[in-house]
Phi, psi and omega in degrees: 000143180269128183287171183291324180297310184297320180297320181291324182289321183295318177298318176295323177293322176302310184296319180295319181298326179287326179279324186227091182298326179295316176299321182293322178297315176301317180297316177306314180298307178305318182288329178286319175301315180297326177294319177298317181299314180290341180276353175112029181116168182263121173274138184297324178290321182295320174298322175297315185293325182290321175291321180295317180279309184261334188080179176293167185292320179290319180292323178298317180299310179302314182297315181295323177298314179300317184294323179292322178292329177289321177294327178291324180288322178297320181288330173296315180298317180297320180292323176297311183295327181292327178293317179300309182296328179288328179292326179290315180234088181294145182286136174272117181277132179274149182287151181293320172212164180244128175264123181295332180290340178294328183280350176268134174281098183291135185254139184254140182284119182268003181274350174302141187297337179278351188240356185296326179288352178268356179283135177268338179211160180294339184283347181273080174276339181222152177209149179281154185297319177293327176297316185289324175291329171291325177296314178302317178296316182298316184291323178297313177300324184288320183290326179276349186072030175134187180271120179300157185296326184285348180258002180270124178274126177244140183278129178271140180282128177253345180282144177297139180261136176278180181293321182294317182295319178299320177298317184291321177295325176294320180293324181285329178287326179285335182298325182303333187284339189255331181260124185277160180292155185293135183282349186279146186279127184280158185268178180093282182237130180253142178275103190221147184230131179278131177248173175301141180306141188297328181248032183300336182276345177207074182294155181289141180289337179231184180293146178277147176253341186212148167211140187206142173273148175289144185294340184224337182254159181276067184229143171235143186245136171234146176212152183204198181276005180268017176069030181220159172234123182241153175232140181228143169284131184260117174231353179081357184239297178250335177048069186287150177288136179263311182197152172235126173253122184263135178241110194295122174060042183221085174295127187277122175272321180206136175227145183211154172281148168290167186296326181273349178078014182266345182228160171233135176250129181230128175244156181262200181243350192254323183214189182273357174297132165219173187238150176236125177255121176274111189285329181286326181254354175068039184237135182264124179248111175279140174251103188284319181214157176241131181296126181083009176255118181244071179225146174284326183219142173232115188240330185238146177205166176226142176259132184285147181300335177277350180081005178279333187229158166240132180258110180262130181273125179252195180274164171058029176083017180267141174239129180248127181260114180251137174282140179280340180284313186255349178059052176219151179277124182252340177212150173225145181238145180235133181237160177284138177091198183246145184281129175252326180199156179207158178207147175273150169287167189293336180271002184062017183269340184222157182235128169256132176228142177251137182256160176293342177278355179085030180240144179251134179241142179238124183239145174274126185301307188290324185256348182062021183268138179281115180278330190197150176214135175202156182276127172300124188303116179071003183271135178256333176215115180281147186230329189201165184205145175209141176249142171284153185287333181271011178074013182272314191246158169229131178242125179243125173265153180227166182297335180277348176102352178285134174243115188268129176250123185246161167277128178297328175303309182297322183295331183272332183234011176247143181289309176236084183297143178254142175297141168300323182198142171250105185280122182241033184273353175253146179248358179238171185304129179280094188264344184223136182217136180206134177262149174275177184295328179270001186059032179255349181223138169242124174267127176234148182206161182226133178273001185259004177207151176293144174059019174277076180214124180227150171251123182258131177274136176234141014265011183288337183056036175249154182271133177295130187282337182262018179218131353287171186299150187288123167064031178222121178281110178239330186258332187059230183256121184287121172257328172199161183212156181200162174244145171296162187303324177249023178058021177283338176227158175230135181233147175225127176267127184239184187278001178263000180088014184253139173255097187285145184233128178233140177266118175269104194292333180294336183255134187269333182263166181290000000 
């Protein structure tokens, strides 16, 4: 029988041999040598067999050390391979528990007064939380003019980079310091900021009829049916009032700066009397009659870019060309139907006019000859017209709200010009049109409906999605609109007597 001590010793030796193979072999050799000694000496044949099987003690130690190093290398290789395979197919960790409520899309009550502005239709009484979160994200991006830089997530590189890759990355990073950003206005979302109303210190007592920026100074003018013309300094913060000119018993239908910015011309709604305000002398000059003008009423006019002429819109399709120097009519032009809008080209050599019957006429200023006439595509009743300063575009508005954008070159040289784009974002009459100084934006508005104001990107002919603001009444009914000389600001005069002011962040100058 084996005693408890021998059994424990044998068990300890087995455990030790599993953990340390080299020590186990040495113990076996020592045990064998001790057994041979107890048997009465070392037999030659036994020693020879021992060397053949186990080798000498020094050689056995070296071989066991080599075997252990090989095992260690195999273990390292296996561990690396395991990591590689794990990176290719990451193990999916199972959840500790599963909550059944997580799988249910909880719905939020959208009739709450804090959530009403996020509804796109009256039918959206309830909305899931993920959808509401997406709606909030979209509204934030529209309000900010895009995703702010601090909210943009950029992926980090985890792979080791070589020296060549480091140099390439450094070169790409430094290139941004030498190449400027593109000057062209991107489409989709416009970076725009609402400022304090331009006439906040003196809002109109009645609806405004005109708003216009000064051609060279940071000044904006407003005029309306409250018998006044006001001037404000534009800084985007306080917009202090400079002056208000009161015209007794004279509701102003239209007011405009002269080309040099030294005078303001104002026409009324009842007769052919109009006023000229001399800004340098601070004097109001009434013009009771114009030599050669046979009209009962003059309400609309246009100032030529060179400052030489005023184009007065008369009745029965007449257009009268008056000189600003002598204040007399030198030429008159007659078109079929009634005049709804007219504009000078940027070089003051031609006049484009739109009739209420949907026909566009092109006149030569020097000869008063009609150069061209064509029908506005699909238009039944014309309402407005605008020309871009660079001579590229012509925009014609209609009673249906459709705004056709043409190429000025095609209008002059093509028998039946086709529009480059028909903008159909308004459902009521397009009564106001204006291009910005770079011909990248066309502003369109309607006085027949609230918030009927859009900014069209050119040359993509797409409408900016974040203007006007989503589900918020800020503009109301557009009476008139204008861009500052370098497109830094945009203003809209509405039926509430306010001249709304917006900062276009893409443009750095006033």
